[in-house]
C-alpha positions in Angstrom: 53.0 8.1 -13.1 50.5 10.8 -14.1 48.9 8.4 -16.6 48.4 5.8 -13.9 46.7 8.3 -11.6 44.4 9.4 -14.5 43.5 5.8 -15.2 42.6 5.1 -11.6 40.6 8.3 -11.6 38.8 7.3 -14.8 38.0 3.8 -13.3 36.7 5.4 -10.1 34.5 7.8 -11.9 33.2 5.0 -14.2 32.3 2.9 -11.1 30.5 5.7 -9.5 28.5 6.3 -12.6 27.5 2.7 -12.8 26.5 2.6 -9.1 24.4 5.8 -9.6 22.7 4.4 -12.7 21.8 1.2 -10.9 20.5 2.9 -7.8 18.5 5.3 -10.0 17.0 2.4 -11.9 15.9 0.7 -8.7 14.1 3.8 -7.6 12.6 4.6 -11.0 11.6 1.0 -11.8 8.9 0.7 -14.5 8.1 4.4 -14.6 6.8 4.7 -11.1 9.2 7.3 -10.1 10.0 8.4 -6.6 10.1 12.2 -6.6 12.9 14.1 -4.8 14.7 10.8 -3.9 17.1 11.0 -1.1 18.7 7.9 0.4 17.6 4.6 -1.1 18.1 1.2 0.6 17.1 -2.4 0.4 14.7 -3.4 3.1 12.2 -6.1 4.2 8.6 -4.8 4.0 6.1 -6.3 6.5 2.6 -5.4 7.5 0.8 -4.5 10.7 -2.8 -3.7 11.4 -5.0 -1.8 14.0 -6.0 -4.3 16.7 -9.6 -3.3 17.6 -10.1 -6.2 19.9 -7.2 -5.5 22.2 -8.9 -2.6 24.0 -5.7 -0.6 23.9 -5.9 2.8 22.3 -2.2 2.5 21.4 -3.1 -0.4 19.0 -5.2 2.0 16.9 -3.0 5.1 16.8 0.5 6.1 15.7 3.3 7.4 17.9 1.6 10.8 18.3 -1.8 9.5 19.0 -3.2 10.0 15.4 -5.4 7.4 13.7 -3.4 4.8 11.7 -3.9 5.2 8.0 -4.0 1.9 6.1 -2.9 0.9 2.6 -6.5 -0.2 1.9 -7.9 3.2 3.1 -5.5 4.9 0.7 -6.4 2.6 -2.2 -10.1 3.3 -1.4 -9.4 7.1 -1.5 -10.2 7.4 2.3 -6.6 8.4 3.3 -4.0 10.7 1.9 -1.1 8.6 3.0 -0.2 5.2 4.5 1.3 4.9 8.0 4.7 3.3 8.3 6.6 2.1 11.3 10.4 2.0 11.5 13.2 1.5 14.1 12.9 4.5 16.6 16.7 4.4 17.0 17.0 5.8 13.5 15.5 9.1 14.8 13.6 9.5 11.6 11.5 12.7 11.8 7.7 12.1 12.3 6.0 12.3 8.9 9.1 11.5 6.8 7.9 10.3 3.4 9.0 7.0 1.9 8.7 5.7 -1.6 8.5 2.0 -2.4 8.7 1.7 -6.2 7.9 -2.0 -6.3 4.7 -1.4 -4.2 3.8 1.5 -6.6 4.3 -0.9 -9.5 2.2 -3.6 -7.9 -0.8 -1.3 -7.3 -0.3 0.8 -10.5 0.0 4.1 -8.7 2.2 6.1 -6.4 1.6 5.1 -2.8 2.5 7.9 -0.3 4.0 6.3 2.8 4.9 8.3 5.9 6.9 7.2 8.9 4.7 8.0 11.8 5.1 5.0 14.1 7.6 2.7 15.7 7.5 -0.6 17.6 9.7 -2.4 20.1 9.9 -5.3 17.5 11.7 -3.0 15.1 14.3 -1.8 17.6 17.8 -2.5 16.3 16.7 -3.4 12.8 17.7 0.0 11.3 16.8 0.5 7.7 16.5 -3.3 7.2 12.7 -3.3 8.0 9.7 -1.1 7.2 6.3 -2.0 8.4 3.2 -0.5 6.7 -0.2 -0.4 8.1 -3.0 -2.5 6.5 -6.6 -2.7 7.3 -7.0 -6.2 8.7 -5.0 -9.3 9.9 -6.1 -11.0 6.6 -4.6 -8.1 4.6 -1.3 -8.5 6.6 -0.7 -11.9 4.9 -0.7 -10.5 1.4 2.7 -11.2 -0.4 2.7 -7.6 -1.8 3.3 -6.2 1.7 5.6 -9.0 2.9 8.7 -8.9 0.7 12.2 -7.6 0.1 12.2 -4.3 -1.9 13.8 -1.0 -2.4 12.8 1.9 -0.2 13.7 5.6 -0.8 13.4 8.4 1.7 12.0 11.4 -0.1 13.5 14.9 0.4 11.3 17.9 0.8 
């Protein structure tokens, strides 16, 4: 009986090691590591953009009234991070940092993304969707920001 228990324990530990190795590989893909990785999850990435024609200030700012920071502004060295929007029901703290290794790989550098916004369209989607801010409507059609990928919440 003791041998059976040890065998089950060995199998369980082996499975946990395999799961950990696979999740770490997803986060560390192609050397674009996510530092201080916390929870990692699969999500659908989509894009949104500041709507300057709407006349609504809320279409230009995040949930605390700060200017939206776009991916293109970051890539042009005009912003220190990219604004992300997620489901408000998750109660993710304002400014929580995300890492998207596939996006890092696509652009050849680490892209700092911070959750600073939410939208009624994201309510109830949980971790299944992350929207990142891009400069224009044209940029929002780019396949690199409309895809399924791995997202990691970074720990401080």
